[in-house]
C-alpha positions, 0 to 999 in steps of 0.5 A, spaced: 525 501 464 526 507 459 527 513 462 522 517 457 517 513 460 519 516 467 517 522 469 516 525 476 514 531 480 511 534 486 504 537 488 502 541 494 496 537 497 494 539 503 499 543 506 504 539 504 509 537 498 508 530 496 513 526 491 511 523 486 513 518 479 509 517 474 511 510 469 509 507 463 503 509 459 495 506 459 490 505 464 492 509 471 494 505 478 497 508 484 502 505 488 504 506 495 509 503 498 510 501 505 513 504 511 519 508 512 522 506 505 519 510 499 519 509 492 526 505 491 524 499 495 517 498 488 524 498 483 523 491 482 516 490 480 515 497 477 518 496 470 513 490 470 507 493 473 508 499 468 508 495 462 501 496 460 499 501 463 500 508 468 503 507 474 504 513 479 507 512 485 507 517 491 511 518 496 507 518 503 508 525 507 514 524 511 517 519 507 522 520 502 522 526 498 516 528 500 516 535 505 515 533 513 510 537 516 510 538 524 502 534 524 503 527 527 501 521 522 494 518 520 492 514 515 486 518 514 491 523 513 494 520 507 489 517 504 487 524 503 494 526 500 493 521 495 486 523 493 489 530 493 495 528 487 490 524 483 486 530 483 493 534 481 495 530 475 487 529 473 486 523 474 478 521 476 479 514 478 484 509 478 485 502 482 489 502 487 495 497 491 497 499 498 504 494 500 504 494 508 503 501 510 501 503 504 495 498 504 492 500 511 492 508 506 489 505 501 484 502 505 483 508 508 482 511 501 479 507 499 473 508 504 473 516 504 474 516 497 470 511 494 469 513 487 476 514 485 478 507 486 476 501 481 480 495 483 484 495 489 489 491 492 492 490 499 498 487 500 500 484 507 496 489 511 490 488 515 483 491 517 484 491 524 491 492 528 490 486 532 491 481 526 499 482 527 503 478 531 505 479 538 512 480 536 511 485 531 506 488 536 512 489 540 516 491 536 511 497 534 511 499 541 518 499 542 519 504 535 521 510 535 527 515 533 533 511 535 531 506 530 533 512 525 540 513 527 541 506 524 537 507 518 542 514 517 548 509 515 543 504 511 544 505 503 537 507 503 540 514 506 543 515 500 536 516 497 534 521 501 539 525 503 535 531 506 530 526 510 530 526 518 530 519 520 529 520 526 523 524 526 520 519 521 521 512 525 518 517 531 511 518 528 511 511 526 511 508 531 506 513 534 502 511 528 503 504 528 500 504 537 494 507 535 488 501 535 484 501 530 478 496 527 476 497 520 471 492 519 465 495 518 468 500 513 471 495 509 465 490 509 462 496 505 467 497 500 464 497 493 471 496 489 473 490 486 478 488 491 484 482 491 487 481 498 495 478 498 498 476 503 505 471 504 505 464 507 510 466 513 508 474 513 507 478 519 500 478 519 496 472 522 494 467 516 488 466 520 486 474 518 487 472 511 482 468 511 478 472 516 479 479 511 476 474 505 470 472 508 468 479 511 469 481 503 464 475 502 469 470 499 469 462 503 462 461 504 460 456 499 463 452 493 464 455 486 461 450 483 463 446 478 464 451 472 466 457 477 460 461 476 459 462 483 466 464 486 466 471 489 468 477 485 474 478 490 480 475 491 485 471 495 492 470 495 497 467 499 505 466 496 508 462 498 515 461 500 514 470 501 515 474 508 512 480 510 519 483 507 520 480 500 514 480 498 513 486 495 519 483 490 516 477 488 515 476 481 509 471 483 506 478 486 507 481 479 503 476 476 497 475 480 497 483 481 497 483 473 492 478 472 487 481 476 487 487 473 487 485 466 480 480 468 474 484 466 469 487 471 464 483 475 
């Protein structure tokens, strides 16, 4: 992407200094990364998403170049941070997309700040903790500061030389061990929503269908002309896993088609 189309900055929000990047021009799309890794994980999709729209990528508190604070992580606080960045940039409403941990944040974002969200895209994230496969829940139970030691030797460490990986993994582990079920709140969401999962995701395939039904999908045949199709959408991307779906060209095509479609 042309460097002239990218602006970077920091926003002082809710007592924390948050790093953000603005790519491209057009209707705004807020884009949130997954856990423990910042905006660099979005590098393969950012240029494509920013071709015809303005993409605001935010690094969540304690992640990447955003500042660390003493407070524990919570999806609610991170959602309020996103709202604060939008206010800092003078954006009243935007489409919002989040992947994995960022997908949890956008769920809280739309529930806590519904007036700020137009279309909503949730990628490989669940509305309840029990939707993850047992082996993933077990990994959450053992996630702690020792995992940060390994990250210090990874290429990602070059992007974030000042990041305390031990603290990040420790706090993220505690966050992911907290139980939640947001079914009642998400059932009330008015924003047109696209759910995206991998066919070999870390989240149960049954949950993808369950989530779609919670949002009004899967209730009946759409009719010969499709006129009875629900406004919300579900995509299961073939040949993908939880770990590589965010870089999939198919993901970009599905998201762009959804965002470009007229509101129903």
